[in-house]
N, C-alpha and C positions, 0 to 999 in steps of 0.2 A: 950807446944810444940806440934805442929801438924806434925805428921810423915806420913800423908796420901800421897800416891803416886798419881800422875795424872793418869787418866784413858786413856789408848791408844786405839783408835778405829782401826779396821782393814781397809785396803784399800777399801774393798768392802762396808763397812758401810759408810766410808767417801764419796765414789763416789755416793752411793745411796742418801745420804743427800744432796750432791751438785746437783744432778739431780732433786730431789724434790724441792729444793730451787729455782733452775733456771727455771724449766718448770711449776711448780705448779701442775704437774700431768703428767701422762704418758699414752698414748693410745697404746694398744697392738692389732695388727692384726684384727681390726674391732670389738674388744670387748668393745669399748668405753673407756672413761676415768676411770682409777682406782684410781684417786686422787694421793696422795703422796704414792709412791710405794717403799717398802723396799725390800731388796734382798730376804727376806723370803716370800714375797707375789708374786713376779714375777721373774722368772729365765729362762734362756735358757742354754742348754748344752746337754751332752750325757745322754741317758737313756738306761737301759738294762732291761731284764725281767728274772724272776726266777720262778721255778716251784717245788721247794722242800722245805721241812720244816714241822714240826709238829705243832708248836705253833708260833704265832707272838709275838713281844715284848709287844703288848697290852694285851696278854693273850688269845686271841681268836684262834680258830683252823684255820690253814692256808688253804685257798681254792685256788688251783692253777688256776682254771678257773674263779675266781672272778674278780670284778672290784675294786681291792685294790692296794695299793702301799706302798713302804718303803721310808721314807724321814728322813734325819738326824735331823732336828730341828722342823718341823711343829708338832703341837699337834695332838695326836690321834683323829680321827674323822673328821679332816679337810678335806673338799672336794676341789679337785683341778682339773682344766681342763688341760689335757696333749695333746698337738698338735704335731703331727709328721710333722716336717718342710719340709720333702722331698715330702709328698703327700697331706698335708693339713688336713688329717683326725684327729679327736680329740675324746677324751673320758673323762668323769668325773669319777674320782676314789676317794676312801676314804683312807686316811692315817691310817694304822693300824700296821705298823712295822717300825723298824729302819734300816737304811742303806741308800744308798749303801756303801759298804766298798771297792769297787774298785776305784782306783785313777781316777779322772777326770769325775766321773759320778755324776749327781745331783738327780736322782730318779731311783728306781727299781720298775718295774711294775710286778704284777702277770701275768702269762702267758695269761690269758683271756683278760686282758687289753692291753697287747702287741699285741695280735692278732687283737683286735678291731681297732687299729690304723695302722695295716699293718707293724709291726716291725719284722725284721729278725735279731735277735741278738742285736746289738747296733744301736741306731738311734739318730739323733739330734732332740731335742724337745724343745718346749716352755711350761713352767709350770706357771699357774696363779691360785690363790686362788679364788674360787667362793663362793657366799653367800648361 
């Protein structure tokens, strides 16, 4: 007797699969084609910056002026390009922490990375994994 329950995918995963199947790839703001893009590889939404903390979730010392960021699910060490959609400025940061824990945010940048893209508090950004 098989008691396995069917796996339910979230709406975001279902939509990403439909986009990938329909378009065969997705081009982002002049970055070229990224192939089949999952929600973990390309996102847009609100970002904030933070400047306090002793240690990151990866165990390294937090540098508030560094080009690092916190993301909920990307592996530590992943490099992502964060583009401020208000002014077009972008920066490449390394994921070394977990978060953000505020509702509606997709990434938390260290203060140095936030300054690099001209953020004042919360900004609308596009996030894409780079090789």
